[in-house]
C-alpha positions in Angstrom: 102.4 211.0 29.4 100.6 207.5 29.2 98.1 206.3 26.4 94.5 205.3 27.0 92.9 202.9 25.5 89.5 204.2 23.8 87.3 201.5 21.9 85.5 202.5 18.9 81.7 201.5 19.2 79.9 199.8 16.1 76.6 201.0 15.6 73.7 198.8 14.1 71.8 200.1 11.5 68.0 200.2 11.9 68.1 199.6 15.7 67.5 201.6 19.0 70.5 201.3 21.2 72.2 202.4 24.1 75.3 203.3 21.9 73.6 206.7 20.6 75.9 209.8 20.6 75.3 211.9 23.3 77.3 214.0 25.6 80.1 212.1 27.2 77.9 209.1 27.4 79.8 205.5 26.7 83.0 207.4 26.5 86.5 207.0 28.2 87.9 209.9 30.5 91.3 210.6 29.4 93.1 212.9 31.8 95.4 216.1 30.5 98.7 215.1 29.4 97.2 211.4 28.4 97.2 210.4 24.7 93.8 208.5 23.6 94.8 205.7 21.3 92.0 204.5 19.2 92.6 200.7 17.6 90.7 201.4 14.0 93.0 198.6 12.2 93.8 200.7 9.3 90.6 201.9 8.5 88.8 205.7 9.6 85.8 205.3 7.3 82.7 205.9 8.7 84.0 206.7 12.3 82.8 210.1 13.7 84.7 211.1 17.4 83.3 213.0 20.2 85.0 214.6 22.8 83.0 216.1 25.5 85.3 218.8 28.4 83.6 220.4 31.1 86.4 223.3 30.4 88.1 224.6 27.2 90.1 221.6 26.5 92.9 221.8 23.7 93.9 218.4 21.8 96.5 217.4 19.2 96.1 214.7 16.9 99.4 213.1 16.0 100.3 213.0 12.4 101.0 209.5 11.0 103.4 207.5 9.5 104.3 207.1 6.2 103.7 204.3 4.9 100.7 204.0 5.8 99.4 207.6 6.2 100.5 209.0 2.7 99.3 212.7 3.9 101.3 212.7 7.1 103.3 215.8 5.8 100.6 217.9 7.0 101.2 217.5 10.2 99.2 217.2 13.3 95.6 219.1 13.9 95.1 221.1 17.1 91.4 220.6 18.2 89.7 223.1 20.8 86.6 221.6 22.4 84.4 224.6 24.1 83.6 224.1 27.8 80.5 221.9 28.8 80.2 221.1 25.2 81.0 218.5 22.7 83.1 218.3 19.5 82.3 216.0 16.8 84.8 215.4 14.2 85.9 212.8 11.4 89.7 212.1 10.7 91.6 211.2 7.7 93.6 207.7 7.6 96.0 209.0 4.9 97.1 211.8 7.2 96.6 210.3 10.8 97.1 206.7 10.8 100.1 205.5 12.9 102.1 202.2 11.2 100.5 199.7 13.6 96.8 201.0 12.7 95.8 203.3 15.5 95.2 207.1 15.8 96.8 208.8 18.7 95.1 212.1 20.0 97.1 214.2 22.9 94.8 215.8 25.6 96.8 219.1 26.4 94.4 220.8 28.5 91.5 219.8 30.6 90.4 216.3 31.1 88.0 214.9 28.7 85.6 212.1 28.0 86.1 211.0 24.8 84.8 208.2 22.0 84.6 207.0 19.0 81.3 205.5 16.8 81.5 203.1 13.4 78.4 203.9 11.4 77.2 200.8 9.4 77.8 200.6 5.4 74.2 200.3 5.1 71.5 202.4 7.0 
């Protein structure tokens, strides 16, 4: 099992760009058995995560460390990505943030393409 770094793409307000969220576009491939690691610098505000899989995929969002994750006692979260579809979701930093400022998502079954986009504060 190894870590795969996934960049967080900052979206620009009032601009048509190539970073529009579409199925698997601009994401990072993560193989089954590996973990996607997002360096969010302790801030999950305005981030939407996307996962695309050609087959049904199961992912586990790892519980965070306390501190900074005051709600880490709620544990991990399991997500199921439908076959040939994209799952979009947000995550709460108070539950999933690691002490090094990252979010970790383990891919259990099937390879996926995963991405993260941060919306600007102003639209």
